[in-house]
N, C-alpha and C positions, 0 to 999 in steps of 0.2 A: 112229524118229521118231514122236512122239506124234501122236494124231489131231488135236489142236488146232493144233499147229504145221504139220501137213500141210495142214489147211484154210486157215490163214492164208497159207501159201506158194502154194496153189492160187489163192486169191482175188487175191493180188498179181500172179501171172503172167497170170491171166485178165483182170484189169482194171488196167492199168499206171497209171491215174490215182489209184488208192488209194495213200496215203502209206505208205512202209515204216516199220517201227519205228525203224530207224536214222535216217531222215530226220526222224521226229518228235522223237527225242532231240536231234538236231542243232538243230532249231528251238527246242526248250526251252532248250538251252545258249546259243543266240544270244540268246534272250529274257532269260536271266539276265545275260549280259554287257551287254546293252543297259540293263537296269535298273541294273546296277552303274555303268555309265558315266553314266547320268542322275543317280544319287545323287551321284557325284563332282562333276558339274557344279553341282548344287544346293549342295553343300558349298563349292565354290570360289566360287560367287556370293555365298553368305552371308559367307564370309571376306573377300571384296573389299569387300562392303557394310560389314562391321564395321570394316574398316581405314579406309574413307572416313569413317565416323562417329566414328572415334577410339576405338572399343571395345577395340581391341587395346592401347591405352595406359592402360586403366582397371585400377588396382590395387584390386580389389573388397574384398580383405581389409583393406586400410588405408583404403579409402574415398577414394582420391586419383586424379585424372586426371593422369597423368604428363606428358601432352603439353603441358599449360599451362606447366609449368616450363621447357620447352625453347624457349619463344617469346621472341625479343628484343623490343625496344621497337616496331619497325615491325610485326612479326608480331602482337604483342599488340594493337596498335591495329586491325589488320585483323580479328582474331578478335572483338574487341568490336563493331566496326562490323557484321560479318556476323551476330552474335547479335541486334543491334538490328533489322536488316533481316528476319531470319528470323522473329522474334517479332511484327513489325509489317509484314506484306506489303503493306498498303494505304497505308503512310505515304509521303508525297511526298518528293522529293529535298530540298526545303527543310527539312522536318521532320527528316529523317535527318541533315542537316548540323547542325541545332541540337543534336543529341544526340551528335555526333561528338567523340571525344577524340583529339587529335593524338598522334603517336608521341613527341614530345619531352616529353610529360607523364609517360610511363611510364619508371620506372627499370628499366634492363636488369638482371634478376636471373637470366638464363639460365645463368650460370656457377655457380650454387648447386648443389652436388653431393649434398647430403644429401636425405633424404626430406622432403617438405613436410608433415609431420605435426605434431601438437600439441607433441610433445617438443622439436622443433627450432625452433619459432616464435620464442621469445625470442632465440635466437642469430641467427636470420635478421634480425630487426629491428635487433639491434646491428650486424650485419655491414654492412647497407646504410643505416644511419643517417648522414645527412650531418653531424649535430652531435656524433657520437662516442658512446661507450658510457655515459659518466658521466651524461648527461642523461636516460636512459631510466628510472632509478629515482627521479627527482625529480618533484615536483609543484608547480605554481604556488601561491602563497598564496591566490589567488582561487579560490573554489569554481566547479565546472563549467567548468574551463579546461584541458583536456588538451593535451599536446603530440602525442599519437598517438591515432588512431582505428583500431580494428580492426573491419571490417565483415564480417559473416557472414550466412548465409541463414536461420538459425533460432535461436530462443531457447535451445534445449538446447545447441546448438553454442557459442553465446555464453557459456553457463555453463561449458562445458568449457575454453574458451580463458581465461576469467577465472581458473579454478583453476590453469591451467598458467603464467600470468604473475603468480603471487601474490607474487613477489619485488619487483614494482613496485607503485606506488600505482595499482591498477587498479580500475575501477568497471564493474559490469555494467549496461548501459543498457537491458536488455530482459528481461522475464519475463512470461509469459502471465497470471499471477495479479496482476500490478501494473498498475493503471490509469494512463493517461497523466498524470492530475492528480497522483497519488502519485509517479510517476517524476520529474515536474518539480520537486516539492518536495524529493525526494531529491537530485537533481543540484545544485540551488541551494544545498544545505547541505554538499556533499561535495567535498573537494579530490581531484583525480585527475591522474595523469600519463598513464594509458592508459584510454580508454573503449572498451568492447566492446559492440556491438549490431547489430541488423538495420538495413538501409537506411531503412525506413519510420520506425522508432522514433527513430533518430538524427536524421533530418530533422525529425520532429515536435518534438524537444527543441531543435534549432537554431532553428526558427521560433518556438518559444515563448519564446526568449531565455534558457532555462535553461542550455543548452550553448553555450559561446562559441567562436567561430572564431579569435579574435585570437592565440592561442598555438599553434594546430595547425601542426605541422611536417611531418607525414606521415600518409597514409592507407594502411592495409594491408588489402587485400581478400583474403578467404579464397577465392581463385579456384580452387584445385585440389581443394578438398573436394567430394565428391559424396555424395548420399544413397542410400538403398537402391534407388531407381529410376534410379540412374546420372545424376542431374541435379545440375549445379553452379549457382552463384549467377547465372551469365550465361545459363543454359538455361531458366530459369523466368520467365515474364512477371511474376509477382507479386513477384519479387525484382529482376529485371533493370531494370524500369522505374524503381522508386524509387531504385535504385543509380545509374542514369544521371542522374536529377534531382539526387541528392546530389553526385555528382562534378562536375556542371556548375554548381554554385552559384558565383556571381561571385567570392567571396572565396577559394574553394578552387581555382579555376582561374586565379587571377591570376598574372602573370609579373612578373619584375623588369626592371630597365633593360637587362639583357642578353638579354631575351626568354626567360629560363629560369623554369620554374614555381617559385613560392615555397613550394608544398606538394608534398612528394614523394608519388608514387603507386606503391606497391609491390604487385605481384600475388604472393601466396603460394600 
């Protein structure tokens, strides 16, 4: 036995309160197991939080929130109401009610099985169009009078959608380099079947009288699309608020004699 080990053994026997090397290794092992257990708990907590926030339903490669497409009419109404309350925590019940959109206004598209990406958008609109496929490629003789509005969160996205729906008489209603005055002049001179734009710009064009509501049959909201920060059109105050104002315009929320909406509301 070496002198060092003899000395360590002597010290251990002479002072039983000193920890043995085996006990020390055991405590180190217990510490590693505890650290591993803590890490697992943290990971599980993060996973549960991500699930609650819907992050497990985000297709980041395609830029799509898959959970939105699974919502039926009632769940969609609840989702929109929750987004309004979340973004406006100080809003009164009366104010929240003024912005509420009832479930019967939402067309149930939860049975759509394809990915809600740019490629499938034209087929989606045809599938759920109450007036049939033939009307989508047509345009009224009067300028600024679309049958379909597609509302998205950003100008670049509006440009992408416009290119994807090129088989129809489509007009891009938003571009950062185009001033509102120039946009008004453009819309007043342009026949269109489908108008694509952001909530704020579309509202501005409606209020200016350039874009007309008389022929609008459906509004398609680009609800599933998310940006690089994982935000959709209902998750950002700068897009959600003008969108709610647009959807609650009297002529767009009108109902017929059977209490059914006269304008379809489709969440893509």
